[in-house]
DRENTI-334347 format. One record per residue (C-alpha): x, y, z; residue in three letters. Coordinates in steps of 0.001 Angstrom, whole numbers, plus 500000, padded with zeros to 6 digits. Each point is the difference from the previous one (the first is absolute). Example, Ala and Ser with C-alpha at 12.3 -4.5 7.8 and 13.67 -1.06 7.14 Angstrom:
// DRENTI-334347
       c1       c2       c3   residu
   512300   495500   507800      Ala
   501370   503440   499340      Ser
END
This chain:
// DRENTI-334347
       c1       c2       c3   residu
   911542   672871   135382      Ile
   500552   502885   497589      Arg
   502459   502164   501994      Glu
   502294   499894   503057      Pro
   498190   500254   503324      Ile
   501624   503151   501403      Leu
   497203   501686   501985      Glu
   497907   497027   501060      Gly
   497681   500172   496976      Arg
   500148   497882   496838      Ala
   497766   498588   497307      Gln
   499742   496292   499183      Ile
   498520   499222   496609      Thr
   498819   496703   498553      Gly
   497015   497966   498932      Asn
   498459   499510   503449      Phe
   496431   499252   500967      Thr
   498348   501893   502865      Ile
   500579   497074   502351      Glu
   503671   499658   499003      Glu
   500544   503719   500523      Ala
   498375   499903   503454      Arg
   502084   496942   500919      His
   503199   501790   498986      Met
   498993   503072   502052      Val
   499504   497803   503065      Val
   503409   498366   499515      Leu
   501720   503386   499652      Leu
   498245   501436   503046      Gln
   500837   496981   502134      Glu
   503667   500377   499088      Gly
   500181   503615   501197      Ser
   499572   499575   503755      Leu
   500648   503166   502066      Pro
   502722   498418   502130      Ile
   503388   501675   500508      Pro
   503149   498015   499184      Met
   502812   499905   502541      Asn
   503434   498869   498819      Val
   501233   497404   502491      Met
   503306   499011   498380      Glu
   502069   500740   496882      Ile
   502721   497637   498761      Arg
   502441   500780   497216      Asn
   501900   497114   498385      Ile
   503069   501235   498199      Gly
   502470   498326   497600      Pro
   502128   498800   502936      Thr
   497676   497012   500416      Leu
   500864   498619   496568      Gly
   503657   500883   500460      Gln
   500082   498092   503289      Asp
   498483   496924   498323      Ser
   502615   500101   497237      Ile
   502827   500377   502513      Glu
   498713   497057   502046      Arg
   499667   497833   496890      Ser
   503472   500976   498805      Phe
   501413   499171   503434      Arg
   498268   496624   499933      Ala
   501458   499315   496558      Gly
   503530   500860   501151      Val
   499658   497745   503042      Ile
   498707   497182   497801      Gly
   502921   500328   497582      Val
   502508   499994   502866      Ile
   498432   496840   501443      Leu
   500226   498358   496572      Val
   503684   500971   499839      Phe
   500661   498465   503420      Val
   498081   496809   499202      Phe
   501768   499385   496678      Met
   503393   500633   501588      Leu
   499256   497690   502949      Ala
   498532   497201   497881      Tyr
   502290   499932   496951      Tyr
   503147   501670   501398      Lys
   502158   501120   497024      Leu
   497322   499275   497363      Pro
   497591   501967   502187      Gly
   502415   502939   499973      Phe
   500038   499773   496206      Val
   496192   500035   499997      Ala
   500013   503063   502270      Asp
   502276   501848   497575      Leu
   497700   499060   497136      Ala
   497043   501245   502060      Leu
   501741   503342   500520      Val
   500509   500213   496244      Ala
   496314   499175   499536      Tyr
   498895   502831   502303      Val
   502309   502486   498245      Val
   498752   498965   496555      Ile
   496339   500127   501018      Leu
   500246   503403   501680      Leu
   501984   501306   497020      Gly
   497288   498890   497560      Val
   497239   501495   502171      Leu
   501923   503268   500178      Ser
   500564   499996   496235      Ala
   496266   499709   499275      Ile
   499158   502575   502725      Asn
   497862   497511   501892      Ala
   498320   501245   503186      Val
   500633   497721   502970      Leu
   496661   499189   501647      Thr
   498929   497443   502606      Leu
   498957   497412   497373      Pro
   503239   500694   498144      Gly
   502034   499290   503121      Ile
   498019   496776   500465      Ala
   500869   498967   496437      Gly
   503701   500655   500627      Ile
   500003   497958   503205      Ile
   498221   497114   498280      Leu
   502456   500046   497104      Ser
   502901   499908   502495      Val
   498634   496704   501276      Gly
   499784   498683   496452      Met
   503595   501089   499304      Ala
   501212   498042   503026      Val
   497836   497036   499014      Asp
   501781   499792   496651      Ala
   503380   499866   501747      Asn
   498748   497298   502358      Val
   498882   497866   497047      Leu
   503390   500416   498329      Ile
   501971   499194   503145      Phe
   497940   496913   500772      Glu
   500537   498737   496452      Arg
   503737   500547   500352      Ile
   500018   498124   503315      Lys
   498227   497073   498333      Glu
   502547   499933   497188      Glu
   502899   500029   502476      Ile
   498337   497220   502000      Ala
   499850   497954   496790      Asp
   503799   500254   499722      Gly
   500490   502809   497495      Lys
   502834   502483   500297      Arg
   499230   503524   501157      Leu
   500161   501763   496634      Arg
   497973   497291   498311      Ser
   497487   500026   502857      Ala
   499526   503765   499711      Ile
   499471   499812   496241      Thr
   497579   497106   500301      Ser
   498213   501580   502969      Gly
   499298   503213   498111      Phe
   498842   498076   496936      Ser
   497612   497821   501972      Arg
   498646   502851   502118      Ala
   499464   502383   497069      Phe
   496815   498371   498717      Ser
   498425   500008   503468      Thr
   500947   503627   500624      Ile
   498782   501065   496564      Phe
   496644   498226   500324      Asp
   499241   501329   503483      Ser
   500968   503569   499132      Asn
   498166   499910   496672      Leu
   496712   499007   501639      Thr
   500367   502795   502545      Thr
   500921   502455   497244      Leu
   496820   499092   498100      Ile
   498011   500757   503155      Thr
   501654   503413   500351      Thr
   499154   500853   496376      Val
   496349   499126   500638      Val
   499977   502072   503199      Leu
   501480   502979   498156      Phe
   497454   499981   497168      Tyr
   496939   499069   502052      Val
   500796   501746   503281      Gly
   500052   503700   500790      Thr
   502001   502321   502214      Gly
   501745   498179   502826      Ala
   499611   496607   498315      Val
   501934   501263   496991      Arg
   502781   501311   502222      Gly
   500304   496583   501611      Phe
   500072   498315   496593      Ala
   502717   502335   498651      Val
   502425   499504   502898      Thr
   499354   496272   500174      Leu
   500447   499533   496238      Gly
   503226   501998   499888      Leu
   501185   498154   503101      Gly
   499413   496637   498351      Ile
   502038   500975   496940      Leu
   502802   501387   502154      Ala
   500001   496915   502252      Ser
   500322   497656   497022      Met
   502940   501999   498680      Phe
   501820   500097   503335      Thr
   499329   496325   500788      Ala
   501109   498676   496615      Ile
   502751   502476   499061      Val
   501284   501753   503121      Val
   499888   496986   502329      Thr
   501693   497794   497426      Arg
   502747   502565   499405      Thr
   500626   500377   503723      Leu
   500089   496219   500486      Leu
   502582   499672   497223      Asn
   502097   502654   501736      Ile
   499644   498128   503300      Ala
   501127   496795   498275      Val
   503173   501763   498880      Glu
   500705   501491   503422      Leu
   498989   497232   502400      Ser
   498802   496790   498317      Pro
   500533   497764   503047      Glu
   497971   502212   502338      Thr
   497222   500415   497457      Leu
   499778   496260   499377      Ala
   500009   499290   503728      Lys
   497163   502423   500665      His
   497966   498594   497132      Phe
   500451   496429   501164      Ser
   499941   500498   503765      Met
   498497   503430   500573      Gly
   496491   500719   501156      Gly
   497921   498264   502598      Phe
   499968   496271   500525      Lys
   497252   498206   498125      Arg
   498358   496683   500808      Thr
END
């Protein structure tokens, strides 16, 4: 087609045979049926639809974090409170890094943050369970905390490293939303390792200074009964 079709007439050029040209004429004539078009319905979808999805996802993430807070506090008592403080520090660090790099918060990005919150709590659970095992073996509280962190570090590092490798692959191979998920999840993993190993340990050392008997009791007797 050599020019815009403005007045219902146009010229189509090409290496056509007589039969091909007649066939094209038939196709064009069949597509121009003299039937009027009546508009039955018009729907406009504005940006509020995406905004509503983001708000719902953000609300779900907040509810999930609150439930994690309640569970850790109910299961581990004082150590769970320490883990909750470390989780607050994790959220602040992660949001600060995302703000520093001017990251846009999308639905996949929110999903990556929520997933990394679970991994941050998982690291604290591994550490606390190691400490409980050390106390059950007869070690003193300070020694149990030191040994628990040392023994849990390799497990935490290996699990987070494998997930971090996956996020790197997703970022370089994926596009668009997949990359947003990979960025938030990768940054969340790094922040969770820092808070679990540094912040949680610092807060536990402070708790040892303030209330060693209560902390030891909750480590040795806290949580649900196991059989």
